N, C-alpha and C positions, 0 to 999 in steps of 0.2 A: 504493500500500500504506500510505502514511502516514496513512490515515484511521482513526479509532477502530474502526469496524466490522471492518475487515480485520485489524487487530492483535488484536482480541478473538476473531475467528474462528480465528486461529492458536492463540491461548491456549486456547480451548475444546477444541481437538483434543488438547491435551496430556493431558487427563484431569482428573478431579474433584479430585485431590490438589493441583493447582496453582491458586492463588488470585491474582487480580489485586489489587494493592495499591491503596488509595484514591488519587485524583488527586494529593493532596499528596505522595505517595511515588513517583508516576510523573511523568515529565516532560511539560510542555505548552508548546508554542510559541505564545504569544499572537499573534504577528504573522501566522503562517500559520493559526492557529485549529485546529491538529491536534496530537495528542500527538507528541512527538519520541521518546519511548520508553515502553515498558510494562514495569513491574516486577512479576514474579510470584514467589511463594514457595510451597514445599511444607512439609508438617508436619515433615519430617526436617531442615530447615534449608537446603535447596537454594534457590538464587536463580537466576532467569533475567531477563535484560534483553533486550528486543527493541527495537532502534533502527533507524529508517529513515534512510538517508543520502541525500545529494544525487546519488549515482550509481545510483539505483534498485536498491540492494542493501539487504537486511535483515541487520543485524549482530545475532547472537544470542550473548550471553556468559553464562556461568554462574559461580557461586561459592557460598560458604557464608554464611549469614545473619549470623553473628556476626563482624564484621570484625576483632575482636581476636584471632581464631584464625588462625594462618598455617601452612599446610602446603604444601610444595612439590608441584607437579604432577609426577607420575612419568612416566618413559619418553617425555619430549618431547611428551606429550599437550597439546592446546590446549583451553582453556575458552572459546574464541571461534571462531565460524564466520561466514561471510558466504554468503547465499543470495539469488539473484535474486528481486526482488519480482514478476517476471512469472510465477513459479510459483504454482500454486494453494495454498491453505492446507494441503491434504492432502500435497502434494509437499514443502512447507516442513517440515511435521512429520516426514515420512519422513527428510529430511536432518538435522533436529535429532536424531532418534532414532538415526540411523546414525553421525553424525559427532561429536555433542556429548555425548549422554546417558551413554555408557559412561565417559568421562573424568570427567564431573560426578558420577556415582554413586560412583566410586572416591574422588574428592576429598572429597565430603561425608562418606563413611564414615571417611576418614582424619581429617577435622576433628572428627567426633563422637568418635572414639577419643581424640584429643588432649584434648578437653574432659573426657572421662571420666577420663583419667590425671591431669589437673590437679585435678579435683574429688576424686579419691582421695588425692592428695598433701596437700590442705588438711586 
């Protein structure tokens, strides 16, 4: 899975709102000649990182694009999941949508709300 085509195949299935960041913003392992992670962003400020690890697992983590905004994740929800790289891109996306996206959407909305509050205060 650590090859660029596989990571981009997963990213493409997320939908047209998610854009892969240029290589300078995504990780590259020059020794292995493959990306170590892929960085994606959506227009609402959501971020996803797809990392391939040495245990044949894909680690997918999410967050808010502006690192200066910090909002606690509610209800013990996690913004990180691990999925077997042996799954197809469609199966990986199904896991991301089921296990990560609800918490990420809530988190991004809370961060955007915090930014709006801060901007209104200024």
